[in-house]
C-alpha positions in Angstrom: 58.3 -3.6 -10.4 61.8 -3.9 -8.5 63.4 -0.8 -6.8 65.9 1.2 -9.3 69.1 1.9 -8.1 69.6 5.3 -10.2 67.4 8.3 -10.0 68.0 8.8 -14.0 65.5 6.9 -16.0 67.0 3.1 -16.4 66.0 0.7 -18.8 65.1 -2.6 -17.5 66.3 -5.8 -18.9 62.5 -6.5 -19.4 62.7 -3.7 -21.9 65.3 -5.3 -24.1 64.5 -5.6 -27.8 64.9 -9.2 -28.1 64.1 -12.4 -26.2 66.6 -13.7 -23.8 66.9 -16.8 -25.5 67.7 -15.3 -28.7 71.5 -14.9 -29.6 71.1 -14.5 -33.3 71.6 -10.7 -33.9 75.1 -9.5 -33.1 75.6 -6.2 -31.1 74.0 -7.1 -27.8 76.3 -7.0 -25.1 76.6 -8.1 -21.4 78.9 -6.5 -19.0 80.4 -6.7 -15.5 83.3 -6.2 -13.3 86.0 -8.7 -12.0 87.1 -7.0 -8.6 90.4 -7.6 -7.2 92.0 -8.7 -4.3 91.0 -6.3 -1.3 88.9 -4.3 -3.8 92.0 -2.4 -4.9 91.9 -3.3 -8.8 88.8 -3.9 -11.1 88.5 -5.2 -14.7 85.4 -4.7 -16.8 84.3 -7.6 -18.8 81.9 -7.1 -22.0 80.6 -10.2 -23.8 78.9 -10.4 -27.1 76.0 -12.4 -26.6 76.1 -14.1 -30.1 79.6 -14.8 -30.8 80.6 -14.8 -26.9 83.4 -12.7 -27.9 85.0 -11.0 -24.8 86.7 -7.7 -24.2 88.3 -6.9 -21.1 88.6 -3.4 -20.2 91.7 -1.9 -17.9 90.2 0.3 -15.1 92.8 2.7 -13.4 89.9 3.4 -10.8 86.8 1.4 -9.6 84.5 4.2 -10.6 81.8 5.3 -12.9 84.2 7.9 -14.6 86.8 5.2 -15.3 84.3 2.5 -16.7 82.3 5.2 -18.6 85.7 6.2 -20.5 86.8 2.5 -20.9 83.6 1.4 -22.4 83.4 4.0 -24.9 87.1 3.6 -26.0 86.2 -0.1 -26.4 83.1 0.0 -27.9 83.4 3.3 -30.2 85.7 1.8 -32.9 83.1 -1.1 -33.7 80.8 -0.7 -36.6 77.1 0.7 -35.3 75.4 -2.7 -36.0 77.8 -4.3 -33.4 76.9 -1.6 -30.5 73.3 -2.3 -30.3 72.7 -2.8 -26.5 74.6 -3.0 -23.1 73.3 -4.9 -20.3 74.8 -4.4 -16.8 74.0 -5.2 -13.2 73.0 -2.2 -10.9 76.4 -1.5 -9.4 77.4 1.9 -8.7 80.1 1.8 -11.4 77.4 2.1 -13.8 76.3 5.5 -12.5 77.1 7.2 -15.8 74.9 4.9 -17.7 73.2 8.0 -19.7 76.4 9.2 -20.6 77.4 5.8 -21.7 74.5 5.1 -23.8 74.8 8.9 -25.7 78.7 8.3 -26.2 78.4 4.8 -27.6 75.0 4.9 -29.1 74.0 1.8 -27.3 70.8 1.4 -25.0 71.8 0.6 -21.8 69.8 -1.9 -19.9 69.9 -3.2 -16.4 68.9 -6.5 -14.7 67.0 -6.7 -11.7 68.5 -6.4 -8.2 70.1 -9.5 -7.3 69.3 -11.0 -10.6 71.1 -12.6 -13.5 71.8 -10.6 -16.7 70.0 -13.0 -18.7 66.9 -15.2 -17.9 67.9 -18.1 -19.9 71.3 -19.4 -20.8 
């Protein structure tokens, strides 16, 4: 099993409730950061796996608190059936993954270190 980045319990991408090739169930999201020039800015991205709908998250700072608040503000207005899971890499910006999961009622899963978010396109 690959080494986990965070001390808190983490769900692996391998523990998701669906086959990576299956995009038929709405509400499973994948997220990442777009880092600006000189690492002075960041935008969070959330992509719904089935529809490929994209949400962009403005981040005032590139830290776990800013990301936590941005994800909660963006996802909580959605109905529960569209907030099933969120898969992310093991970047330090996800240090508050347990709070994100609690505040959005979404399972937060992590890809393997240096691995892709999904195992199939």
